[in-house]
C-alpha positions as CSV (number, residue, x, y, z in Angstrom):
1,M,0.2,0.1,-0.4
2,I,0.8,3.3,-0.9
3,R,1.8,5.5,2.3
4,Y,1.0,9.3,2.0
5,P,2.5,10.5,5.7
6,L,2.2,14.6,4.8
7,A,-1.3,14.1,3.9
8,P,-2.9,15.8,6.9
9,L,-0.5,18.3,6.6
10,A,-1.3,18.8,2.9
11,I,-5.0,18.8,4.0
12,L,-4.7,21.6,6.1
13,G,-2.5,23.6,4.2
14,A,-5.5,23.3,1.6
15,I,-7.6,24.4,4.1
16,I,-6.0,27.5,4.9
17,A,-5.3,28.5,1.5
18,L,-9.3,28.2,0.9
19,G,-9.7,30.8,4.0
20,I,-10.7,28.2,6.2
21,T,-9.6,29.3,9.8
22,P,-6.7,27.3,11.5
23,V,-7.6,26.7,15.2
24,S,-4.8,24.9,16.2
25,A,-2.2,22.1,14.4
26,Q,-4.9,19.7,14.6
27,S,-8.1,21.2,13.7
28,S,-9.1,23.6,11.2
29,C,-12.8,25.3,10.9
30,G,-14.9,26.9,8.5
31,P,-18.0,26.3,6.6
32,R,-18.8,22.3,6.1
33,E,-19.6,22.9,2.6
34,H,-16.6,24.0,1.7
35,L,-14.6,21.2,3.7
36,V,-16.5,18.7,2.3
37,K,-15.7,19.9,-1.4
38,L,-12.0,20.2,-0.4
39,L,-12.2,16.3,0.8
40,S,-13.9,15.4,-2.2
41,D,-12.3,17.1,-5.0
42,Q,-8.3,17.2,-3.9
43,Y,-8.7,14.0,-1.8
44,K,-11.1,11.9,-3.0
45,E,-12.3,11.3,0.4
46,D,-16.5,10.6,1.0
47,P,-18.6,10.1,3.9
48,I,-18.4,6.5,5.7
49,G,-19.7,7.6,8.7
50,I,-21.3,9.9,10.8
51,G,-23.0,10.0,14.1
52,L,-24.3,12.4,16.8
53,A,-21.7,13.7,19.1
54,Q,-22.4,17.0,21.5
55,P,-25.9,17.9,21.4
56,G,-26.4,19.5,18.2
57,Q,-23.2,18.2,16.9
58,V,-22.4,16.0,14.0
59,L,-19.0,13.8,14.0
60,E,-18.5,12.5,10.3
61,V,-15.3,10.1,9.2
62,F,-14.3,10.6,5.3
63,A,-11.9,8.2,3.8
64,S,-10.3,7.4,-0.3
65,S,-10.1,4.1,-1.7
66,N,-6.0,4.9,-1.1
67,G,-6.7,4.8,2.7
68,S,-6.5,8.5,3.4
69,W,-9.3,9.6,6.2
70,T,-10.6,12.6,7.9
71,M,-13.0,13.0,10.9
72,V,-14.8,16.3,10.8
73,M,-17.0,17.8,13.8
74,T,-19.7,20.2,12.2
75,R,-21.8,22.7,14.8
76,P,-25.6,23.4,14.7
77,D,-24.3,27.1,12.5
78,G,-22.8,25.0,9.9
79,K,-18.9,25.6,11.0
80,A,-17.1,22.7,10.7
81,C,-13.9,21.8,12.0
82,L,-11.0,19.5,11.0
83,I,-10.2,17.2,14.5
84,A,-7.9,14.8,12.7
85,A,-6.4,13.2,9.5
86,G,-4.4,10.3,8.7
87,H,-3.7,7.3,6.1
88,N,-3.9,3.4,6.5
89,W,-7.7,3.5,7.1
90,E,-9.7,0.4,6.8
91,M,-13.1,-0.9,7.2
92,V,-13.6,-3.8,9.8
93,T,-16.9,-5.7,9.4
94,K,-17.9,-7.2,12.5
95,I,-19.2,-11.1,12.0
96,K,-22.7,-11.5,13.7
97,G,-21.6,-13.7,16.8
98,S,-18.1,-12.8,17.1
99,P,-16.8,-11.5,20.2
100,I,-15.2,-8.6,19.0
């Protein structure tokens, strides 16, 4: 498998270039639609999971077929923050009746 150790930094750079506000080295925020478009267009990442976090917040996981992944938290006002990114994502399927 090809590894992209600098992919999270590239995502952060592209997010800053789009005018999404950097919050910390691990987090960048801006309008959700801009972040989703960036992940799709430049990294071929699509949503693979979604869940409710704190009241009104939605956590999404985006991943690509090459293994890159990004976690995004969206607030009720539509502002989304990149909270983690990496590589070598793998989907795990639990077999019914197995202990793990």
